[in-house]
VOGUKOL-345980 format. One line per 4 residues: number of its first residue (from 1); their letters; for each residue x, y negated, z of C-alpha. Coordinates in nm, 3 decimals. Each point is the difference from the previous one (the first is absolute). Layout:
<nodes>
NUM) a) X,Y,Z | ...
</nodes>
This chain:
<nodes>
1) mqrl) 12.097,-5.633,3.783 | 0.081,-0.354,-0.111 | -0.369,-0.089,0.001 | -0.037,0.144,0.352
5) fmic) 0.301,-0.207,0.115 | -0.156,-0.316,-0.143 | -0.333,0.073,0.174 | 0.173,0.063,0.331
9) tfla) 0.205,-0.317,-0.037 | -0.314,-0.202,-0.073 | -0.182,0.148,0.299 | 0.297,-0.072,0.226
13) mlaa) 0.010,-0.363,-0.118 | -0.375,-0.031,0.053 | 0.025,0.141,0.350 | 0.288,-0.234,0.083
17) csga) -0.194,-0.301,-0.122 | -0.319,0.095,0.183 | 0.196,0.065,0.319 | 0.199,-0.323,-0.006
21) paat) -0.239,-0.206,0.215 | -0.006,0.264,0.273 | 0.380,0.004,0.009 | 0.018,-0.374,0.064
25) pvpa) 0.019,-0.075,0.375 | -0.294,-0.203,0.126 | 0.129,-0.310,0.181 | -0.085,-0.003,0.368
29) ptfi) -0.225,-0.288,0.109 | 0.188,-0.272,0.186 | -0.102,-0.222,0.290 | 0.110,-0.304,0.196
33) pldg) 0.022,0.033,0.381 | -0.253,-0.228,0.165 | 0.252,-0.208,0.193 | 0.182,-0.074,-0.327
37) alga) -0.324,-0.090,-0.175 | -0.090,-0.263,0.261 | 0.268,-0.228,-0.146 | -0.122,0.052,-0.358
41) prps) -0.327,-0.185,-0.083 | -0.057,0.221,-0.305 | 0.152,0.345,0.063 | 0.093,0.167,-0.328
45) spig) -0.083,0.351,0.122 | -0.260,0.155,0.231 | 0.077,-0.038,0.371 | 0.070,0.301,0.219
49) ayll) -0.130,-0.036,0.357 | -0.197,0.165,0.275 | -0.368,-0.080,0.027 | -0.067,-0.024,0.374
53) idag) -0.357,-0.006,0.126 | -0.098,-0.050,0.364 | -0.244,-0.199,0.211 | 0.153,-0.322,-0.133
57) garl) -0.075,0.083,-0.364 | 0.203,0.111,-0.301 | 0.338,-0.132,-0.100 | 0.317,0.095,-0.185
61) vasl) 0.322,0.051,0.197 | 0.349,0.059,-0.132 | 0.093,0.272,0.249 | -0.133,0.199,0.292
65) sfss) 0.162,0.164,0.300 | -0.130,0.350,0.072 | 0.219,0.034,0.310 | -0.171,-0.246,0.233
69) gatp) -0.305,0.205,0.096 | -0.308,0.151,-0.158 | -0.089,-0.320,-0.185 | 0.245,-0.108,-0.277
73) apld) 0.146,-0.342,0.079 | 0.078,-0.263,-0.268 | 0.364,-0.106,0.003 | -0.091,-0.349,-0.122
77) ppar) -0.195,-0.260,0.199 | -0.344,-0.114,-0.125 | 0.165,-0.297,-0.172 | 0.161,0.253,-0.239
81) qvwl) -0.313,0.211,-0.052 | -0.247,-0.033,-0.288 | -0.369,-0.028,0.087 | -0.252,0.174,-0.229
85) dpds) -0.357,-0.125,-0.010 | -0.254,0.284,0.040 | -0.128,0.152,-0.326 | -0.116,0.335,-0.136
89) aidd) 0.345,0.107,-0.119 | 0.151,-0.053,0.346 | -0.295,0.179,0.160 | 0.057,0.299,-0.230
93) lavr) 0.370,0.018,0.088 | -0.079,-0.038,0.369 | -0.203,0.320,-0.012 | 0.292,0.184,-0.162
97) aqpa) 0.272,-0.151,0.221 | 0.186,0.203,0.261 | -0.140,-0.046,0.352 | 0.268,-0.066,0.263
101) gdsr) -0.076,-0.117,0.352 | -0.212,-0.314,-0.019 | 0.061,-0.062,-0.371 | -0.001,0.151,-0.347
105) ymav) 0.275,-0.040,-0.258 | 0.086,0.084,-0.360 | 0.292,-0.081,-0.227 | -0.136,-0.197,-0.296
109) avtg) 0.100,-0.161,-0.326 | -0.175,-0.333,-0.042 | -0.017,-0.280,-0.253 | -0.181,-0.329,0.036
113) vleg) 0.027,-0.365,0.091 | 0.226,-0.055,0.300 | -0.062,-0.316,0.203 | 0.217,-0.157,0.270
117) pgsf) 0.170,-0.070,0.221 | -0.297,-0.138,0.186 | -0.267,0.104,0.249 | -0.236,0.279,-0.103
121) gpgg) -0.232,0.258,0.151 | -0.165,-0.012,0.344 | 0.122,-0.304,0.188 | 0.248,-0.076,-0.277
125) afgy) 0.235,0.257,0.156 | 0.154,0.133,-0.321 | 0.253,-0.181,-0.215 | -0.112,0.126,-0.342
129) rmrp) -0.308,0.114,-0.186 | -0.041,0.205,-0.315 | -0.297,0.019,-0.230 | 0.063,0.349,-0.141
133) qtvm) -0.057,0.086,-0.363 | 0.092,0.366,0.051 | 0.071,0.202,0.314 | 0.090,0.368,-0.025
137) plpw) 0.195,0.259,0.200 | 0.374,-0.042,-0.050 | 0.125,0.281,-0.229 | 0.290,0.144,0.198
141) qett) 0.281,0.197,-0.162 | 0.128,0.279,0.222 | 0.378,0.009,-0.038 | 0.332,0.086,0.166
145) vall) 0.303,-0.206,0.094 | 0.197,0.157,-0.286 | -0.266,-0.080,-0.260 | -0.053,-0.348,0.138
149) aatp) 0.372,-0.076,-0.020 | -0.013,0.083,-0.372 | -0.314,-0.207,-0.070 | 0.019,-0.363,-0.121
153) ssgq) -0.159,-0.213,0.273 | -0.273,-0.193,-0.179 | -0.282,0.013,0.254 | -0.115,0.361,0.035
157) avrv) -0.220,0.096,0.296 | 0.173,0.302,0.157 | -0.022,0.241,0.289 | 0.325,0.158,0.112
161) tgal) 0.143,0.189,0.295 | 0.365,-0.044,0.099 | 0.246,-0.078,0.275 | -0.016,-0.363,0.106
165) iasa) 0.318,-0.166,0.125 | -0.064,-0.354,0.126 | 0.199,-0.272,0.169 | -0.111,-0.350,0.093
169) neav) 0.051,-0.131,-0.355 | 0.030,0.303,-0.231 | -0.191,0.320,-0.074 | 0.037,0.293,-0.239
173) lvea) -0.195,0.316,-0.068 | 0.221,0.305,-0.065 | -0.060,0.360,-0.102 | 0.157,0.152,0.310
177) lgpg) 0.185,-0.092,0.318 | 0.335,0.115,0.130 | 0.130,-0.006,0.358 | -0.077,-0.313,0.200
181) gapa) -0.251,-0.135,-0.248 | 0.247,-0.055,-0.286 | -0.109,0.089,-0.355 | 0.085,0.359,-0.094
185) pqar) 0.283,0.035,-0.254 | -0.120,-0.061,-0.358 | -0.349,-0.094,0.125 | -0.175,-0.242,-0.232
189) qvkl) -0.156,-0.309,0.149 | -0.212,-0.304,-0.076 | 0.002,-0.341,0.159 | -0.299,-0.125,0.201
193) rapl) -0.090,-0.364,0.019 | 0.131,-0.112,0.338 | -0.022,-0.095,0.275 | -0.271,0.253,0.075
197) rdad) -0.288,-0.149,0.196 | -0.167,0.308,0.148 | 0.162,-0.030,0.345 | -0.215,0.277,0.149
201) lisa) 0.115,0.253,-0.258 | 0.364,-0.108,0.024 | -0.002,0.033,0.377 | -0.124,0.360,-0.034
205) ltva) 0.303,0.104,-0.209 | 0.321,0.154,0.134 | 0.277,-0.239,0.105 | 0.338,0.072,-0.162
209) psga) 0.307,0.032,0.226 | 0.111,-0.349,-0.103 | -0.327,-0.145,0.130 | -0.030,-0.226,-0.304
213) vryg) -0.198,0.240,-0.221 | -0.317,0.204,0.035 | -0.091,0.295,-0.218 | -0.269,0.262,-0.062
217) ivyi) -0.223,0.163,-0.259 | -0.282,-0.222,-0.123 | -0.280,-0.001,-0.254 | -0.028,-0.330,-0.187
221) egiw) -0.267,-0.158,-0.220 | 0.135,-0.298,-0.187 | 0.083,-0.187,-0.319 | 0.324,0.083,-0.185
225) rdga) 0.098,-0.343,-0.132 | 0.308,-0.215,-0.066 | 0.249,0.268,0.102 | -0.156,0.081,0.337
229) lvpm) -0.292,0.185,0.151 | -0.240,-0.247,0.163 | -0.171,0.193,0.284 | -0.374,-0.048,0.040
233) gmrr) -0.038,0.270,0.263 | 0.241,0.238,0.174 | -0.070,0.304,0.214 | 0.250,0.203,0.198
237) veg) 0.016,0.367,-0.100 | 0.028,0.219,0.307 | 0.240,0.290,0.003
</nodes>
């Protein structure tokens, strides 16, 4: 019996040791939003952005509006967009990108040499240029408001659905709404970087009785960084 106990104990220790790596959480990859990276000549992490491809060529944009028509619209002017010279890697991503109206788009993680501000691309229309070292689809984490509120904000690329409450200078995403667009009791929430710039989406939301706030259910793709969710793209959820 004692020998059997010793064998079982040894096997249990061996199993615990062999299983230790699997029990260790794998850190989520982290990213810098493109508009934050434009002020950093040597970004310390990969950049999260949308690759936008249309008749004018390929460039990186910090955010897109999906509420202004069939074709996604950049929320930054060309002076804040990053031109990408044509190459085989961009051509490959262009084939895989999502067609929408007169363009194609894809969320990407990119590293490389960022140049600017200056004049780049056709007619010098774009304020920055990047010579990519790597470009790959952005690895989204599907999450919830509750999980996001409990996650340290170090630069994760996330997709989340929640109730958006936005004023001219502030915005939060909450689990559920109460009467008049107020957060439901005990509903968890996360802060969004504000002011929000997607005017077309905001105008489609419900106006609260006070007139100062709009609210509605939205689906957000963005970067969870520095204590706030930085929206890259927002879509209204009907219903």
